[in-house]
C-alpha positions as CSV (number, residue, x, y, z in Angstrom):
1,M,0.0,0.0,0.0
2,N,1.3,3.5,-0.8
3,R,2.2,5.9,1.9
4,E,-0.7,8.3,2.6
5,R,-0.5,11.9,1.6
6,G,-0.2,14.6,4.2
7,H,1.3,14.5,7.7
8,P,1.4,11.5,9.9
9,V,-0.9,11.7,12.9
10,R,-0.1,10.1,16.3
11,A,-2.9,9.3,18.8
12,T,-1.8,8.9,22.4
13,V,-4.2,7.8,25.1
14,T,-3.5,10.2,28.0
15,C,-6.3,9.5,30.5
16,I,-9.0,7.0,31.2
17,K,-11.6,7.5,34.0
18,G,-13.1,4.1,34.3
19,T,-12.4,1.1,32.1
20,C,-12.2,1.3,28.3
21,N,-14.4,-1.3,26.9
22,A,-12.3,-1.5,23.8
23,G,-9.2,-2.3,25.9
24,H,-7.3,0.9,25.3
25,K,-4.8,1.8,28.1
26,V,-3.1,5.0,29.1
27,G,0.1,5.3,27.1
28,D,-1.2,3.5,24.0
29,V,0.2,5.1,20.9
30,L,-1.5,4.6,17.5
31,E,-0.4,6.0,14.1
32,V,-3.8,6.9,12.6
33,S,-4.8,8.5,9.4
34,A,-7.9,9.3,7.2
35,R,-7.9,5.6,6.1
36,N,-6.2,3.8,8.9
37,T,-7.8,3.3,12.4
38,A,-4.6,1.5,13.6
39,G,-6.7,-0.5,16.0
40,M,-8.6,2.5,17.5
41,C,-12.1,1.7,18.7
42,G,-14.7,2.6,16.2
43,Y,-16.6,4.9,18.5
44,L,-13.4,6.9,19.3
45,Y,-12.2,6.9,15.7
46,H,-15.6,8.2,14.6
47,A,-15.3,11.1,17.1
48,A,-11.6,11.7,16.2
49,H,-11.9,11.5,12.4
50,P,-12.6,15.2,11.7
51,A,-9.6,16.2,13.8
52,I,-7.4,13.5,12.2
53,L,-8.3,14.8,8.7
54,M,-7.5,18.4,9.8
55,L,-4.1,17.5,11.2
56,Q,-3.2,15.1,8.4
57,F,-3.9,17.6,5.7
58,G,-2.3,20.7,7.3
59,G,-5.4,22.4,8.7
60,S,-5.7,24.2,12.0
61,V,-8.4,25.4,14.3
62,P,-9.8,28.9,13.5
63,W,-8.5,30.5,16.7
64,G,-4.8,29.7,16.0
65,A,-2.3,27.4,14.5
66,A,-2.3,24.0,16.1
67,D,-0.6,20.7,15.7
68,V,-2.2,19.1,18.7
69,V,-5.9,18.3,19.5
70,E,-7.2,16.6,22.6
71,L,-10.6,15.0,22.6
72,Q,-12.6,12.5,24.5
73,C,-14.4,9.3,23.7
74,P,-18.2,9.5,23.4
75,D,-18.5,6.9,26.3
76,T,-18.8,9.4,29.1
77,L,-19.1,6.7,31.7
78,N,-15.6,5.4,31.0
79,L,-14.1,8.7,29.7
80,L,-11.0,8.2,27.7
81,T,-8.9,11.2,26.6
82,V,-6.7,11.0,23.5
83,E,-4.1,13.4,22.2
84,L,-3.9,13.7,18.4
85,R,-0.6,15.2,17.2
86,R,0.5,16.1,13.7
87,V,4.0,14.6,13.4
88,S,6.4,17.0,11.7
89,E,9.5,15.8,9.9
90,E,11.5,18.9,11.0
91,A,11.3,18.7,14.8
92,P,10.3,16.1,17.3
93,A,6.8,16.6,18.8
94,E,8.2,16.8,22.3
95,A,10.2,19.9,21.4
96,R,7.1,22.0,21.0
97,P,5.1,22.2,24.2
98,A,2.0,24.4,23.8
99,P,-0.7,25.8,26.0
100,A,-4.2,24.2,25.8
101,V,-7.3,26.0,24.6
102,R,-10.6,24.3,25.5
103,L,-13.8,24.8,23.5
104,G,-16.6,22.6,24.7
105,R,-15.4,19.0,25.0
106,V,-12.5,19.5,22.5
107,V,-9.1,20.8,23.6
108,A,-6.6,22.1,21.1
109,K,-3.0,22.9,22.0
110,V,-2.0,26.1,20.3
111,G,1.7,26.6,19.6
112,G,3.2,30.0,20.2
113,G,6.2,31.8,21.3
114,D,8.7,30.5,23.8
115,G,6.2,28.5,25.8
């Protein structure tokens, strides 16, 4: 299969309140894309898909440039939080810490300045 166009997107499970029925654990890292769930639960992938598309194809949220989005699983009884990060070829993701901006249930980390 050909490599997908756009930027790679890495999904990291950062928090679970309860027990994930799909078996995801804190620290799980999945390389997801517009066409690859990488084993992500269908409900979570359905919720994350618009953000995955945005990150993969270079988009950003309207309130600022972003390469990180945090969102939550629709299962509110066993709330799982996942960080989606656009992986850049130029610099490792860890080198760009950014403050979080929360809008409803979606959190986007907006890069800017010296941190």
